[in-house]
C-alpha positions as a LaTeX table, in Angstrom:
\begin{tabular}{lrrr}
\hline
Residue & $x$ (\AA) & $y$ (\AA) & $z$ (\AA) \\
\hline
Met1 & 66.13 & 107.88 & 126.43 \\
Asn2 & 69.84 & 108.93 & 126.22 \\
Ser3 & 70.37 & 108.34 & 129.96 \\
Ile4 & 69.20 & 104.80 & 129.48 \\
Phe5 & 71.53 & 104.13 & 126.59 \\
Gln6 & 74.30 & 105.83 & 128.58 \\
Tyr7 & 73.66 & 103.47 & 131.56 \\
Ile8 & 73.56 & 100.31 & 129.31 \\
Ile9 & 76.87 & 101.46 & 127.71 \\
Ser10 & 78.54 & 102.11 & 130.98 \\
Glu11 & 77.49 & 98.68 & 132.29 \\
Ile12 & 78.88 & 96.93 & 129.17 \\
Val13 & 82.23 & 98.72 & 129.50 \\
Lys14 & 82.38 & 97.91 & 133.18 \\
Arg15 & 81.74 & 94.13 & 132.49 \\
Arg16 & 84.50 & 94.17 & 129.73 \\
Leu17 & 87.07 & 95.74 & 132.09 \\
Lys18 & 86.09 & 93.98 & 135.15 \\
Lys19 & 89.05 & 91.70 & 135.27 \\
Lys20 & 91.42 & 94.42 & 134.27 \\
Lys21 & 92.95 & 97.30 & 136.20 \\
Tyr22 & 92.17 & 100.48 & 134.28 \\
Gln23 & 92.51 & 104.24 & 134.68 \\
Ser24 & 89.67 & 106.86 & 134.27 \\
Thr25 & 91.04 & 107.83 & 130.71 \\
Gln26 & 90.90 & 103.99 & 129.61 \\
Phe27 & 87.28 & 103.94 & 130.90 \\
Glu28 & 86.33 & 107.04 & 129.03 \\
Lys29 & 87.92 & 105.80 & 125.78 \\
Ala30 & 86.24 & 102.49 & 126.19 \\
Ile31 & 82.81 & 104.17 & 126.62 \\
Lys32 & 83.36 & 106.26 & 123.64 \\
Asn33 & 84.39 & 103.17 & 121.66 \\
Thr34 & 81.28 & 101.31 & 122.79 \\
Lys35 & 79.06 & 104.28 & 121.93 \\
Val36 & 80.39 & 104.21 & 118.38 \\
Glu37 & 79.90 & 100.48 & 118.07 \\
Phe38 & 76.31 & 100.68 & 119.57 \\
Ser39 & 75.39 & 103.39 & 117.13 \\
His40 & 76.77 & 101.51 & 114.24 \\
Leu41 & 74.79 & 98.45 & 115.32 \\
Ile42 & 71.55 & 100.34 & 115.39 \\
Arg43 & 72.29 & 102.00 & 111.92 \\
Asp44 & 73.21 & 98.54 & 110.43 \\
Ser45 & 70.32 & 96.83 & 111.90 \\
Phe46 & 68.03 & 99.50 & 110.39 \\
Phe47 & 69.47 & 99.03 & 106.97 \\
Ile48 & 69.33 & 95.25 & 107.13 \\
Leu49 & 65.62 & 95.33 & 108.26 \\
Leu50 & 64.69 & 97.72 & 105.48 \\
Gly51 & 66.59 & 95.79 & 103.02 \\
Val52 & 64.77 & 92.56 & 104.02 \\
Leu53 & 61.48 & 94.27 & 103.65 \\
Ser54 & 62.33 & 95.70 & 100.30 \\
Ala55 & 63.64 & 92.39 & 98.93 \\
Gly56 & 60.66 & 90.51 & 100.19 \\
Phe57 & 58.18 & 93.26 & 98.56 \\
Gly58 & 60.12 & 92.77 & 95.28 \\
Leu59 & 59.90 & 88.82 & 95.48 \\
Lys60 & 56.25 & 88.57 & 96.51 \\
Gly61 & 54.87 & 91.67 & 94.93 \\
Phe62 & 56.39 & 91.20 & 91.68 \\
Leu63 & 58.66 & 88.15 & 90.89 \\
Leu64 & 57.07 & 85.13 & 92.55 \\
Pro65 & 53.49 & 85.42 & 91.41 \\
Asn66 & 54.58 & 85.81 & 87.79 \\
Met67 & 57.27 & 82.89 & 87.68 \\
Phe68 & 60.05 & 85.45 & 87.20 \\
Ile69 & 63.63 & 84.80 & 88.30 \\
Asp70 & 66.80 & 86.74 & 88.96 \\
Gly71 & 70.48 & 86.26 & 88.86 \\
Gly72 & 72.66 & 85.00 & 91.65 \\
Val73 & 71.76 & 82.74 & 94.70 \\
Met74 & 68.43 & 84.28 & 94.60 \\
Gly75 & 67.89 & 83.13 & 90.90 \\
Ile76 & 68.78 & 79.62 & 91.84 \\
Ser77 & 66.29 & 79.62 & 94.74 \\
Leu78 & 63.49 & 81.04 & 92.58 \\
Thr79 & 64.20 & 78.40 & 89.88 \\
Ile80 & 64.04 & 75.53 & 92.29 \\
Ala81 & 61.01 & 76.96 & 93.88 \\
Glu82 & 59.21 & 77.00 & 90.41 \\
Leu83 & 60.30 & 73.39 & 89.70 \\
Thr84 & 59.50 & 71.87 & 93.08 \\
Glu85 & 57.10 & 72.25 & 95.91 \\
Ile86 & 59.75 & 73.45 & 98.38 \\
Pro87 & 58.99 & 76.81 & 99.81 \\
Leu88 & 61.12 & 79.63 & 98.67 \\
Ser89 & 61.71 & 80.69 & 102.37 \\
Val90 & 63.39 & 77.35 & 102.97 \\
Leu91 & 65.56 & 77.62 & 99.77 \\
Ile92 & 66.78 & 81.00 & 100.58 \\
Val93 & 68.42 & 79.81 & 103.85 \\
Val94 & 69.58 & 76.37 & 102.59 \\
Ile95 & 71.22 & 77.56 & 99.42 \\
Asn96 & 72.84 & 80.57 & 100.96 \\
Leu97 & 74.14 & 78.53 & 103.91 \\
Pro98 & 77.33 & 77.18 & 101.96 \\
Phe99 & 78.25 & 80.73 & 100.87 \\
Leu100 & 77.81 & 82.03 & 104.31 \\
Ile101 & 80.14 & 79.31 & 105.71 \\
Met102 & 82.63 & 80.57 & 102.97 \\
Gly103 & 82.19 & 84.19 & 104.47 \\
Phe104 & 83.40 & 83.07 & 107.92 \\
Ser105 & 86.93 & 82.49 & 106.49 \\
Thr106 & 86.75 & 84.70 & 103.40 \\
Ile107 & 85.50 & 87.98 & 104.94 \\
Ser108 & 84.82 & 88.04 & 108.84 \\
Lys109 & 82.79 & 86.36 & 111.40 \\
Gln110 & 80.75 & 89.33 & 112.17 \\
Phe111 & 80.04 & 89.63 & 108.54 \\
Ala112 & 78.82 & 85.91 & 108.26 \\
Phe113 & 76.76 & 86.27 & 111.57 \\
Lys114 & 74.99 & 89.32 & 110.30 \\
Ser115 & 74.34 & 87.77 & 106.94 \\
Ile116 & 72.71 & 84.71 & 108.59 \\
Ile117 & 70.34 & 86.91 & 110.56 \\
Ala118 & 69.61 & 88.86 & 107.43 \\
Ile119 & 68.82 & 85.70 & 105.36 \\
Val120 & 66.64 & 84.18 & 108.15 \\
Leu121 & 64.75 & 87.45 & 108.46 \\
Leu122 & 64.16 & 87.41 & 104.67 \\
Ala123 & 62.93 & 83.89 & 104.83 \\
Ile124 & 60.47 & 84.88 & 107.58 \\
Val125 & 59.21 & 87.90 & 105.65 \\
Val126 & 58.78 & 85.89 & 102.37 \\
His127 & 56.99 & 83.12 & 104.26 \\
Phe128 & 54.67 & 85.24 & 106.52 \\
Ile129 & 54.12 & 88.65 & 105.28 \\
Pro130 & 51.34 & 88.79 & 102.56 \\
Phe131 & 52.67 & 91.39 & 100.19 \\
Pro132 & 50.06 & 92.53 & 97.53 \\
Ile133 & 50.62 & 91.58 & 93.85 \\
Ile134 & 51.34 & 94.93 & 92.18 \\
Thr135 & 51.08 & 94.20 & 88.43 \\
Asn136 & 50.93 & 91.55 & 85.83 \\
Asp137 & 52.73 & 93.59 & 83.14 \\
Lys138 & 55.75 & 91.60 & 82.24 \\
Leu139 & 58.09 & 94.76 & 81.70 \\
Leu140 & 56.99 & 96.36 & 84.93 \\
Ile141 & 57.60 & 93.13 & 86.82 \\
Ala142 & 61.07 & 92.67 & 85.35 \\
Ile143 & 62.17 & 96.36 & 86.13 \\
Phe144 & 60.53 & 96.97 & 89.40 \\
Gly145 & 60.89 & 93.61 & 90.76 \\
Gly146 & 64.66 & 93.82 & 90.09 \\
Phe147 & 64.63 & 97.47 & 91.53 \\
Phe148 & 63.17 & 96.49 & 94.93 \\
Leu149 & 65.21 & 93.31 & 95.10 \\
Gly150 & 68.28 & 95.24 & 94.33 \\
Leu151 & 67.32 & 97.95 & 96.79 \\
Gly152 & 67.10 & 95.38 & 99.39 \\
Ile153 & 70.50 & 93.72 & 98.52 \\
Gly154 & 72.23 & 97.15 & 98.65 \\
Leu155 & 70.68 & 98.16 & 101.91 \\
Ala156 & 71.78 & 94.84 & 103.35 \\
Ile157 & 75.43 & 95.39 & 102.12 \\
Arg158 & 75.21 & 98.95 & 103.63 \\
Gly159 & 74.29 & 97.32 & 106.97 \\
Gly160 & 77.45 & 94.94 & 106.68 \\
Ser161 & 75.66 & 91.72 & 105.43 \\
Val162 & 74.41 & 90.11 & 102.40 \\
Ile163 & 71.01 & 88.39 & 101.44 \\
Asp164 & 72.52 & 86.81 & 98.43 \\
Gly165 & 75.69 & 84.97 & 98.68 \\
Thr166 & 76.90 & 85.45 & 95.02 \\
Glu167 & 79.51 & 88.00 & 95.95 \\
Val168 & 80.92 & 85.79 & 98.82 \\
Leu169 & 81.34 & 83.05 & 96.24 \\
Ala170 & 83.03 & 85.48 & 93.95 \\
Ile171 & 85.49 & 86.72 & 96.57 \\
Phe172 & 86.28 & 83.17 & 97.51 \\
Val173 & 86.91 & 82.01 & 93.85 \\
Ser174 & 88.92 & 85.10 & 92.96 \\
Lys175 & 91.41 & 84.40 & 95.79 \\
Lys176 & 91.84 & 80.70 & 94.47 \\
Thr177 & 92.09 & 81.55 & 90.80 \\
Ser178 & 93.17 & 84.28 & 88.40 \\
Leu179 & 89.61 & 85.28 & 87.83 \\
Thr180 & 88.38 & 88.83 & 89.14 \\
Ile181 & 85.28 & 89.12 & 91.28 \\
Gly182 & 83.39 & 90.49 & 88.25 \\
Asp183 & 84.36 & 87.69 & 86.04 \\
Val184 & 83.05 & 85.17 & 88.54 \\
Ile185 & 79.75 & 86.94 & 89.04 \\
Leu186 & 79.27 & 87.26 & 85.40 \\
Leu187 & 79.99 & 83.53 & 84.59 \\
Phe188 & 77.75 & 82.54 & 87.54 \\
Asn189 & 74.88 & 84.58 & 86.25 \\
Val190 & 75.32 & 83.46 & 82.61 \\
Leu191 & 74.98 & 79.74 & 83.88 \\
Ile192 & 71.82 & 80.63 & 85.71 \\
Phe193 & 70.34 & 82.31 & 82.56 \\
Leu194 & 71.14 & 79.49 & 80.31 \\
Val195 & 69.50 & 77.04 & 82.77 \\
Ala196 & 66.45 & 79.22 & 82.89 \\
Ala197 & 66.35 & 79.32 & 79.03 \\
Tyr198 & 66.50 & 75.50 & 79.07 \\
Val199 & 64.16 & 74.77 & 81.79 \\
Phe200 & 61.60 & 77.48 & 81.24 \\
Thr201 & 61.59 & 79.50 & 77.95 \\
Ile202 & 63.98 & 81.98 & 76.24 \\
Glu203 & 61.49 & 84.67 & 76.99 \\
Ile204 & 61.62 & 84.02 & 80.90 \\
Ser205 & 65.54 & 83.98 & 80.60 \\
Leu206 & 65.56 & 87.24 & 78.74 \\
Tyr207 & 63.23 & 88.85 & 81.42 \\
Ala208 & 65.45 & 87.29 & 84.08 \\
Met209 & 68.45 & 89.24 & 82.45 \\
Leu210 & 66.39 & 92.50 & 82.67 \\
Thr211 & 65.57 & 91.93 & 86.17 \\
Tyr212 & 69.19 & 91.25 & 87.04 \\
Leu213 & 70.28 & 94.32 & 85.33 \\
Ala214 & 67.63 & 96.54 & 87.25 \\
Ala215 & 68.72 & 94.77 & 90.44 \\
Ser216 & 72.51 & 95.18 & 89.95 \\
Lys217 & 72.28 & 98.76 & 88.86 \\
Thr218 & 70.16 & 99.54 & 91.97 \\
Val219 & 72.73 & 97.77 & 94.17 \\
Asp220 & 75.43 & 100.08 & 92.58 \\
Phe221 & 73.38 & 103.25 & 93.36 \\
Val222 & 72.66 & 102.17 & 96.96 \\
Val223 & 76.16 & 100.98 & 97.89 \\
Ser224 & 78.26 & 103.36 & 95.99 \\
Gly225 & 76.00 & 106.43 & 96.12 \\
Ile226 & 74.30 & 108.22 & 93.14 \\
Glu227 & 76.44 & 111.31 & 93.61 \\
Glu228 & 79.82 & 110.09 & 92.37 \\
Tyr229 & 82.84 & 112.17 & 93.21 \\
Ile230 & 85.90 & 113.03 & 91.33 \\
Gly231 & 89.47 & 112.99 & 92.84 \\
Val232 & 91.42 & 115.79 & 91.10 \\
Thr233 & 95.26 & 116.17 & 91.29 \\
Ile234 & 96.58 & 119.51 & 90.05 \\
Ile235 & 100.42 & 120.18 & 89.47 \\
Ser236 & 101.03 & 123.75 & 88.68 \\
Asp237 & 103.46 & 126.58 & 89.41 \\
Tyr238 & 100.59 & 128.62 & 90.70 \\
Ser239 & 99.40 & 125.95 & 93.39 \\
Glu240 & 98.69 & 128.67 & 95.99 \\
Glu241 & 96.29 & 130.58 & 93.71 \\
Ile242 & 94.52 & 127.32 & 92.68 \\
Arg243 & 94.30 & 126.26 & 96.38 \\
Leu244 & 92.63 & 129.59 & 97.23 \\
Ala245 & 90.21 & 129.34 & 94.30 \\
Ile246 & 89.17 & 125.82 & 95.37 \\
Ile247 & 88.45 & 127.13 & 98.87 \\
Glu248 & 86.82 & 130.46 & 97.96 \\
Lys249 & 85.14 & 129.93 & 94.63 \\
Leu250 & 84.03 & 126.26 & 94.97 \\
Gly251 & 83.80 & 126.13 & 99.00 \\
Arg252 & 85.76 & 122.97 & 98.87 \\
Gly253 & 88.79 & 121.55 & 101.05 \\
Cys254 & 92.03 & 120.47 & 99.58 \\
Thr255 & 95.30 & 118.93 & 100.53 \\
Ile256 & 98.71 & 120.22 & 99.55 \\
Tyr257 & 101.71 & 117.82 & 99.39 \\
Ser258 & 105.12 & 118.19 & 98.11 \\
Gly259 & 106.64 & 116.61 & 95.02 \\
Arg260 & 109.40 & 116.83 & 92.47 \\
Arg261 & 108.98 & 117.12 & 88.67 \\
Gly262 & 110.50 & 114.07 & 86.78 \\
Gln263 & 112.61 & 115.75 & 84.48 \\
Ser264 & 114.10 & 118.72 & 86.37 \\
Leu265 & 113.64 & 117.37 & 89.87 \\
Lys266 & 112.39 & 120.83 & 90.77 \\
Gln267 & 110.36 & 121.08 & 93.90 \\
Thr268 & 106.62 & 121.58 & 93.33 \\
Glu269 & 103.35 & 121.70 & 95.36 \\
Ile270 & 100.74 & 119.37 & 94.29 \\
Val271 & 96.99 & 120.27 & 95.05 \\
Tyr272 & 94.50 & 117.39 & 95.65 \\
Thr273 & 90.70 & 117.94 & 96.04 \\
Leu274 & 87.42 & 116.10 & 95.80 \\
Ile275 & 84.42 & 117.44 & 94.04 \\
Thr276 & 81.16 & 116.25 & 92.52 \\
Arg277 & 80.65 & 115.83 & 88.79 \\
Leu278 & 78.50 & 118.82 & 88.70 \\
Glu279 & 81.34 & 120.95 & 89.93 \\
Leu280 & 83.91 & 119.62 & 87.59 \\
Ala281 & 83.18 & 122.22 & 84.84 \\
Lys282 & 83.61 & 125.21 & 87.29 \\
Leu283 & 86.90 & 123.74 & 88.69 \\
Asn284 & 88.35 & 123.47 & 85.19 \\
Thr285 & 87.19 & 127.04 & 84.54 \\
Glu286 & 88.84 & 128.42 & 87.76 \\
Ile287 & 92.20 & 126.25 & 86.87 \\
Asp288 & 92.28 & 127.81 & 83.39 \\
Lys289 & 91.86 & 131.31 & 84.71 \\
Ile290 & 95.03 & 130.80 & 86.65 \\
Asp291 & 97.15 & 128.39 & 84.69 \\
Lys292 & 96.08 & 126.94 & 81.25 \\
Asp293 & 99.23 & 124.70 & 81.27 \\
Ala294 & 98.44 & 123.10 & 84.65 \\
Phe295 & 98.72 & 119.29 & 84.73 \\
Val296 & 95.40 & 117.83 & 85.91 \\
Val297 & 94.54 & 114.24 & 86.64 \\
Met298 & 91.02 & 113.21 & 87.46 \\
His299 & 89.65 & 109.86 & 88.67 \\
Ser300 & 86.43 & 108.48 & 90.14 \\
Ile301 & 85.72 & 108.13 & 93.71 \\
Lys302 & 82.61 & 106.03 & 94.60 \\
Asp303 & 81.96 & 107.68 & 97.91 \\
Ala304 & 83.57 & 109.91 & 100.49 \\
Lys305 & 83.03 & 111.02 & 104.14 \\
Gly306 & 84.37 & 113.57 & 106.54 \\
Gly307 & 86.19 & 116.76 & 105.77 \\
Met308 & 84.12 & 119.34 & 103.61 \\
Ile309 & 83.01 & 117.08 & 100.85 \\
Lys310 & 79.44 & 116.75 & 102.20 \\
Lys311 & 79.19 & 120.50 & 103.07 \\
Arg312 & 77.69 & 123.04 & 100.52 \\
Lys313 & 79.44 & 126.44 & 100.76 \\
Leu314 & 78.98 & 127.64 & 97.16 \\
Lys315 & 78.25 & 131.25 & 96.65 \\
\hline
\end{tabular}
């Protein structure tokens, strides 16, 4: 199987460089880059397909049979589907289309192209796959319908696309106005919930808010990671001892960079490391053992890759 992929990649690179004179090193570099692109494409496609199936299950297994709605573009599609005889599969594509056109100029052509494929796939899944109806309990529908829909949206974002164009609209509007992306999404969803309260009932609107909260928190977990990291900056006269403690006691890597103190302009070494929340107490203990007066600054990191951050070497 690997030899087949190797042959395909080599042929793709040869076609790309056909009209150019290239050296063997350029050819090897091009093959390496194409391998990376190909592996990322496979990974992204897997995430998008899994996301589409999850969102389809959330819609047809929970929300649609019980006249529940969500926030965002999906909420608009569900509301119109309940009020008219237009199939949801058609509405998903038609209503998302203007936001995807925005995505061409706001984000990138590749993003818009992937999103079009993802949304069309979602429409096909919703229209053709007969998911079973899981429950009639309203609370379970709101929570788990939102969970599976949010899981689908999050996986699609991991794959470099969207199946709900709300965030594209938010990015577009934030560039044109003083509003933040979060403000735009909040205002957009408040409007949808008010319409739902007027068109349906206040109860349905309240359940829609619960569905939206379940979906949005699931998206956050999938996109940002459940395990949140902490970036820690340590300024101390005992930076070498702290560096050794981080490496030997916590099994983590760190970076040392030079700085100067603001008042005395004295040269000092600054230690920077990334740890998980569960390791924060141990790090503070090790720092206090060495220097109780150390200046420590901490801030949240949504996710990290490379280095020693994913390796577990704790003793």
